[in-house]
N, C-alpha and C positions, 0 to 999 in steps of 0.2 A: 334745530331752527335757534339761533341763539341768544334772541328775545328782540321783543322792539325797540326800536331806536324813539323816543320820547323824550319830549324837552320838558321841562318844569309846567308849561303851559299848556301842553296838550302833543301833540305831534311833531316830529324832527321834521325838517322839510327835507321831499327827495331831491337829488343832486340834480344841476341840469343837465348832466350828462349819465346816461343809468352804462354803469362800469360792466366788464363781460361780456363774452358774448351771447346772451339770454339771460329773460326773468321768467319769474316764475309769478304770475296773478293767485291769489286764494282766495277763496270766499267759505268763510267763518257762517255756519248757516244759523249756529246759536245765536252771535253776536249781532248776526247779516253786517259784518265790516269786511271788507276789501283788505288782505295783507299783500304786500310787494314786498318777494324774495328776490333779490340782486345776486349778481353771479361776480361778489368782489372777495378780498382774501380774507374779511372777517363775516363771510353770511351773511350781512346786513338784513331787517326787513323792518319793513316800515306798515304802521297801520293808518291806512289812508280812507278810513271813516267807511259810510255807508250811504254816501251822496253819489250817485252814477253820472252825473253833468260834470260838477268838478273831478271825479276823476279820468273823464272825457280829457276834459281840456288840459291836465296833465300831462297825461302821456302822449298826448301830440302836442306839446311845446317842449319836451324831451327830445333830445337824441342819443343813438346808441353809440359809446366808446369806440364799440368794436369795427364800424362803419361810417361815425361823423353826420348821419342821417337823421334827419328826423323820421319819428316813427307813424304810421300809416297809418291813418283814420281809421278807413275800413277796417284794418284788419286790429285796430284797437276794441272799436264796434264790437268784434266777433272774437276778441279774447273774453271782453268784461263779458259778453252772453256767454262762453263757455266756461269762465269761472264760475256765473252764479248758479250756471245751469245742472255741471257734474261737479264741483268743488274745489277745482282747480284747472288752468290752461297756463302752459309754456309758451312764451312769444321769443320767435328767431329770428331776429335783424338780419338782412339780408342786402349783399353789395350792390347798388346797381339800380338808375330809377326806374329801368322797366322790370323789373326783378319784384314780384311781391314776395313779402314777409312772410314767414309761417306761425303760425298759430296750432298747438297741439294739445288737446283734452290730455291728463292727467287723472288716471282711473285707478281704482284698485286692482292687482293683478284676478282675484275672483271675481268682479263685476262681470270680465268679457266671460265668464262660465256659466253662469247661472244660467242662464237663456230668460226665456219670460215664464210665467208665472201664472196658471189658471184657475178659474175656480172649480171644484169638482161636483159636477149637479148631473143627476142622473138623465135630467131632462134635458141635456144636449151632451148625449152619447155619440150623437152626430161629427163631433169636433174631435172626437178622437184621432181621426185622420188628416189631419193636418197637424197633429202635433208631433207628427212622426219626422 
């Protein structure tokens, strides 16, 4: 990450057209702020703050440089939900009005292999058959 694009008075404005083939929305759990990473030559990032309503409005008024189309509101909402829940989501715009844009969760590789954790309790020995 190159660093956040911040102006003297706070946040730099996000460009009206998002560059590249995709972008990533990160949710920082410590600051509870959203950070936008765009696919441009500089690896630009933008601190978007913590308020979801302006965040939704921001994305729903932006077009993607690769497709020239507005981002889809339902997919924007899904991206925000995934980023908040899992920490990071990737939005991939798809050309065509009847084709739904894609939103992918980005998780650490070890998160997929850990599996569910159970408390060990002697009174719940009948659960051992469910753990296999």
